[in-house]
C-alpha positions in Angstrom: 62.5 96.9 178.7 61.2 93.5 179.6 62.3 90.6 177.5 63.0 86.9 177.5 66.5 86.3 176.2 68.5 83.1 175.7 72.1 83.3 176.3 74.1 80.6 174.6 77.4 82.0 175.8 76.4 81.8 179.5 78.2 79.4 181.8 77.6 75.7 181.4 75.3 75.5 184.4 73.0 78.2 183.0 72.9 77.0 179.3 69.4 76.6 178.1 67.9 78.8 180.8 66.2 82.1 180.1 66.6 85.4 181.8 63.6 87.5 182.5 63.3 91.1 183.6 64.8 94.4 182.6 68.1 93.4 180.9 68.5 96.4 178.6 71.1 97.8 180.9 73.2 94.7 180.4 73.1 94.8 176.6 72.6 98.5 175.7 74.1 98.3 172.2 71.9 95.4 171.2 68.7 97.0 172.3 69.5 100.4 170.7 70.0 98.7 167.4 66.7 96.8 167.9 64.7 100.0 168.6 66.0 101.8 165.5 65.4 100.0 162.2 68.5 101.4 160.7 71.3 103.8 161.6 70.7 107.4 160.5 72.6 108.4 157.4 75.0 111.3 157.4 73.1 112.9 154.5 69.9 112.8 156.5 71.5 114.6 159.4 72.9 117.3 157.1 69.5 117.9 155.6 67.9 118.4 159.0 70.5 121.0 160.0 69.5 124.7 159.4 71.1 125.7 156.2 73.2 128.8 156.3 73.0 131.4 153.6 76.2 131.1 151.7 77.9 134.2 150.3 77.1 137.9 150.6 75.6 140.4 148.2 78.5 142.1 146.3 77.2 145.4 145.1 76.2 147.2 148.4 79.2 145.7 150.3 81.5 147.1 147.6 80.4 150.6 148.5 80.8 149.8 152.2 84.3 148.5 151.6 85.2 151.6 149.6 84.0 153.8 152.5 86.1 151.7 154.9 89.1 152.1 152.7 88.6 155.9 152.5 88.6 156.1 156.3 91.7 153.9 156.5 93.4 156.1 153.8 92.6 159.2 155.8 94.4 157.9 158.8 97.5 157.0 156.7 97.4 160.4 154.9 97.3 162.3 158.2 100.3 160.2 159.5 102.2 161.3 156.5 101.2 165.0 156.9 98.9 165.0 153.9 96.0 166.6 155.8 94.1 167.9 152.8 94.0 164.4 151.2 92.9 163.0 154.6 90.0 165.5 154.8 88.9 164.8 151.3 89.0 161.0 151.9 86.6 161.4 154.9 84.1 163.3 152.6 84.5 160.6 150.0 83.6 158.1 152.7 80.5 160.1 153.5 79.4 159.9 149.9 80.0 156.2 149.7 78.2 155.6 153.0 75.2 157.3 151.7 75.2 155.2 148.6 75.5 151.7 150.0 72.2 151.8 151.9 70.3 153.2 148.9 71.9 150.6 146.6 70.9 147.8 149.0 67.3 149.1 149.1 67.0 149.6 145.3 68.4 146.1 144.6 66.6 144.5 147.5 69.8 143.2 148.9 69.5 144.3 152.5 70.9 141.8 155.0 71.9 141.8 158.7 75.5 141.2 157.6 75.4 144.4 155.5 74.0 146.4 158.4 76.7 145.2 160.8 79.4 145.7 158.2 78.2 149.2 157.6 78.4 150.1 161.3 81.9 148.9 161.5 82.9 150.9 158.4 81.2 154.0 159.9 83.2 153.5 163.1 86.5 153.6 161.2 85.5 156.3 158.7 83.6 158.6 161.0 84.8 157.7 164.4 88.5 156.8 164.3 89.7 158.6 161.2 88.4 162.2 162.0 89.8 162.0 165.5 93.2 160.9 164.4 93.3 163.4 161.6 92.5 166.2 164.0 95.0 164.9 166.5 97.8 164.8 164.0 96.9 168.3 162.7 96.2 170.4 165.8 96.0 168.3 169.0 99.4 166.7 169.0 101.2 169.6 170.7 98.6 169.6 173.6 99.9 166.4 175.0 97.4 164.5 177.1 94.7 167.0 176.6 95.0 166.4 172.9 94.6 162.7 173.0 91.8 163.1 175.6 89.9 165.3 173.2 90.5 162.8 170.4 89.3 159.9 172.6 86.1 161.7 173.6 85.2 162.1 170.0 86.0 158.5 169.2 84.0 157.2 172.1 81.1 159.5 171.3 81.0 158.1 167.8 81.0 154.5 169.1 78.3 155.2 171.5 76.3 157.0 168.9 76.4 154.1 166.5 75.6 151.6 169.2 72.5 153.6 170.3 71.4 154.0 166.7 71.6 150.3 166.0 69.8 149.3 169.2 66.9 151.8 168.7 66.5 151.6 164.9 63.2 149.7 165.2 61.5 152.1 167.5 63.1 155.5 166.7 61.2 158.3 165.0 62.3 158.2 161.3 61.9 162.0 161.0 64.7 162.8 163.5 68.1 161.5 164.6 68.8 161.4 168.4 72.2 163.0 168.7 74.4 164.4 166.0 74.9 161.8 163.2 78.5 160.5 163.1 78.9 161.4 159.3 78.0 165.0 160.1 80.3 165.1 163.0 83.1 163.8 160.9 82.3 166.4 158.2 82.7 169.2 160.8 86.1 167.9 161.9 87.4 167.1 158.4 86.0 170.4 157.1 87.8 172.5 159.7 91.0 170.7 158.9 90.5 171.2 155.1 89.7 174.9 155.6 92.8 175.4 157.7 95.1 173.7 155.3 93.5 175.4 152.3 94.1 178.8 153.9 97.6 178.1 155.1 96.7 178.0 158.8 98.8 175.8 161.0 97.0 173.4 163.3 99.2 174.3 166.2 97.8 177.9 166.1 94.3 176.6 166.7 95.2 173.9 169.3 92.8 175.0 172.1 90.0 175.8 169.6 90.4 172.4 168.0 90.3 170.7 171.3 87.1 172.4 172.5 85.4 171.9 169.2 86.4 168.2 169.0 85.1 167.5 172.5 81.9 169.5 171.8 81.2 167.5 168.6 81.9 164.3 170.4 79.4 165.1 173.2 76.7 166.2 170.7 76.8 162.8 169.2 75.7 161.2 172.5 73.3 164.0 173.4 69.5 163.7 173.3 69.2 166.7 170.9 67.1 166.0 167.8 68.4 166.5 164.3 66.3 166.4 161.2 66.8 163.2 159.1 65.3 164.8 156.0 63.5 161.5 155.3 60.2 163.3 155.2 61.3 165.4 152.2 59.7 164.1 149.0 62.5 164.3 146.4 60.2 162.7 143.8 57.6 165.4 144.0 57.4 168.6 141.8 59.1 171.8 142.9 58.9 175.3 141.6 61.2 176.4 138.8 62.8 178.9 141.1 64.0 176.1 143.3 66.2 174.8 140.4 67.8 178.2 140.1 68.6 178.2 143.8 70.2 174.8 143.5 72.4 176.0 140.5 73.5 179.0 142.6 74.4 176.7 145.5 76.5 174.5 143.2 78.2 177.6 141.8 79.1 178.9 145.2 80.3 175.5 146.4 82.7 175.3 143.4 84.3 178.7 144.2 85.4 177.6 147.7 84.5 174.0 148.3 86.2 173.4 151.7 84.6 176.5 153.3 81.1 175.8 151.9 81.1 172.2 153.1 82.4 173.2 156.5 79.7 175.9 156.9 76.9 173.6 155.7 77.7 170.9 158.2 78.5 173.4 160.9 75.0 174.9 160.4 73.5 171.5 160.7 75.5 170.7 163.8 74.3 173.9 165.4 70.7 173.3 164.4 70.2 170.8 167.2 71.0 173.2 170.1 69.1 176.0 168.4 65.9 173.9 167.9 66.2 172.7 171.5 66.5 176.3 172.8 63.5 177.4 170.8 61.4 174.6 172.2 62.5 175.4 175.7 61.5 179.1 175.2 58.1 178.1 173.8 57.5 175.9 176.9 58.4 178.8 179.2 56.2 181.2 177.3 53.3 178.7 177.5 53.9 178.2 181.2 53.9 182.0 181.8 50.7 182.4 179.7 48.9 179.7 181.6 49.8 181.3 184.9 48.4 184.7 183.7 
């Protein structure tokens, strides 16, 4: 900045003289005030800042919190030896987990916070809780092999959730890649529930429980495809006979609920390897047919 400036406070010999040239570096505060008409107000600065959305939506996050609590309760119940209550708590968490997303979509309250919170709740309810329940019931007597199997399942659930969240925008909505963590938790909790309901001690099934826990954990991080059932139109009309079948299914489920739930989710778990094997056989048959 070039300016002509009179300095009355200069020494006596220089009084009345004028300094020319770039003098802004000598009086920075003065020239900064000259360039700005007035100092910015605090309220103006606050208005220019990006406003953060205050608060969260209550209704869907209530269901997520309830699912988180169910998983936490399952851990506490297993530590106290109440394995049946622990297994039921995991199934309750599954029900609540299925409701929170639907409630958010129906009420148009979907947020990034809700999605992250739901993932953390799933990790506790379907990753940590089932492994600890199975460990307390059947894997404790196996020592290091027992906690290794429990850790494989927990790590598989964590990796499954991380992969699902990272690929949610590009994934095929008709299928899940890898066994969904709620279904894996249902297999673990269902087996515990069936064993307790029939008076079977977990220590008698230690090796079977270890192998099944590891297998379910690996299925979660596999590339096997599982149907998401999102292509099923539940709003459409169905034959009357279908309603009769649904009534029979409910009647059978009420007669032996633990066994029915276990078999249903076990069948879904095995559907991935079965479908993959069928596709592999079809490819081989097509390859043999093309050679002929």
